[in-house]
N, C-alpha and C positions, 0 to 999 in steps of 0.2 A: 466775555467776548469771544465769538466763535470764529470771526473772520480775523486775519491779520491786517492792520492797517499799514498800508504802505504809503510812503511820501516820496515825492520827486526831490531832486537836489536843488533845483532852481527855487521853488516855492515850497514852504513846509505846509503844503495843504494836501488833503486826502486825494489819492489818485486811484483810478481803475487799472492802470498799467502796472505790470511788474515792476518793482523798484528795488531800492537796496537798503531800506530802512524797516525795522520792527521795532515795535514798542519794547522797552526793557523788561516789563512785566511779563510779556509773551516769550521771551527768549528761551527759558529752560524749558517750556512745554514744547516749543517748535524744535529745539534740539533733542529732545527725548523721542519726539516723533520722527525725526530725521534717523535717529540711531535705530530705533524700531524698524523702520523701512530698510535701512541697510542691513540689519541682522535677518530681516525675512527674505531679502534679496540673496544674501550669502547662503542661507539654508536652501533656497530654491536652486541655486547654482550647484551645491553639493549633492543634492537629490538628483538633479538632471544629469550631473557627471556620473553618479553611482548608476543610473539606469541605463545610460548610454555610452558609458566609457568603453566597453568592449566593442561598440561599433567604430569608435575613434581609432583604437587599436587594430580592427579589422581594415579600416579603410587605410591606415598607414602601411600594412602589410601588403594590401592590393596595390598601393602606389609604388612600393618597392619592387613588387613583382612585374608591375606594367614597366618600369624602368628597365628592370633586367630584360624583359623581352624586346623593348625599344632597342636596346644595346645589341642583342643578338639580330635584330632586323637590319640595323645599320650595318653591321659586320656583313651580313648576306648581301646586302645592296652593293656594298663595296666590292664583294667578291665578283657579283654579277658584272660590275663595270669593268673590272680587270679582264674576266673572261672574254667580255664583248669586245674590248680592244685587241685582245689576242685573236680573237676570231677574224676580225677585219685584218690584222697584220699577216695571219695565216693565209687568208684568201688572196692577198696581194701577192704573197710569196708563191701561191700556186699558180696564180695567172703568169707571173714571170717565168715559172718553171714550163708551163704549158707553152709559152711563147718561144723560149729557147731553153731547152734543158740544160744545156752546157753553160748558160750564162750565169746560173745561180751556184755558188760554191757549196759544197756539201757542210762546210762549216756553219754556214747561215741557216741551213736546213736543221742541222743538229742543234744549234743555239735556239731556234724557234721551238723545236720539239721539247727542249728543257724548260724553256720558260712556260710552255703549255702544260706539261706534265707536273711542273712545280705549282702552277696555279690551281691545278685540278686536285692536288694532294688534299684529303681532308685533314684539317687541324682539329685535334681534340680541344673542345671548349675548357677553359679555366674552370677549376672546381674548387669548392669549399668543403673541406672534410670535417664532419662533425662526429664527436666523440661523446658517448653517454656518460654522465657523471652524476650519480645518485638520482635526484628528481629532476635534473637539468640536462641540457645539451651544451656542450663547449663547441664553439665554431672554430674553423681554422683561421678566421680573420679576428679572432680575439673576443668575440661577443659571447653571452650565454642566453640561451632561450629555455622557457618552461612551457610545456603543454598542460593546460588545466585538465584535460581528459586523459593524460599520458599516452603512451604509444610512440611509435616510431615517427619521424617527421613525414614520411610518405602517408601514413595513416591519418595524419593531420593536414594532408593537401599541400604539403611544402615540398616544392621540387627545386626552388631556388633559395639560397641564402638571402634573407631579408634584410641583411645588414651590408653584405658587399655586392650582391646581385649575381654571384656566379652559381653554376650549377651545384646543387647540394649533393654530397656523397656521404653516406654513413660509414664510419671506420669498422669494416668487417673483421680486421685483425684483432680487435680489442678482445680479450678473454671474457667467456661467459660470466665468470664471477665478477668482473668489473662492472659489467654491464648491468647487473641486478643490485649493486651496492648503492 
């Protein structure tokens, strides 16, 4: 018997539709076929993952880089908004001074200048310091990375820590003997 006879629940007659019943004599054969199909699919998944696993890792790294860049862009946008607001306030203060120079106290001018200079200060971006340890790199955020081709992070196209998103800095104070160990 090549085909599985399926029966409906209502009438125990043969049916063309997919049903819930299989003859007991066919059970072992069908279970063996199902197991073979499952094993084949598992093998295909393992082969596919082995072939394309590096692409998945690279995609994750790119996603983390994109998120880090988005974070920096958000900070820059916020800074531009603050500076734009200060520009408007400074402009209003200048109009007030232009209208009546004695009406604006010097403390207001000094306070405005202080806020503008504070907003214009360049802040150093937060960094993640990496130290080389044997065949891997230890991050300041507690992770460990390995490069399949070896080399420095910059040589492998890494400028941001892919774990925390901060700018990547290689520990230059590490003794040369420790770098090669």
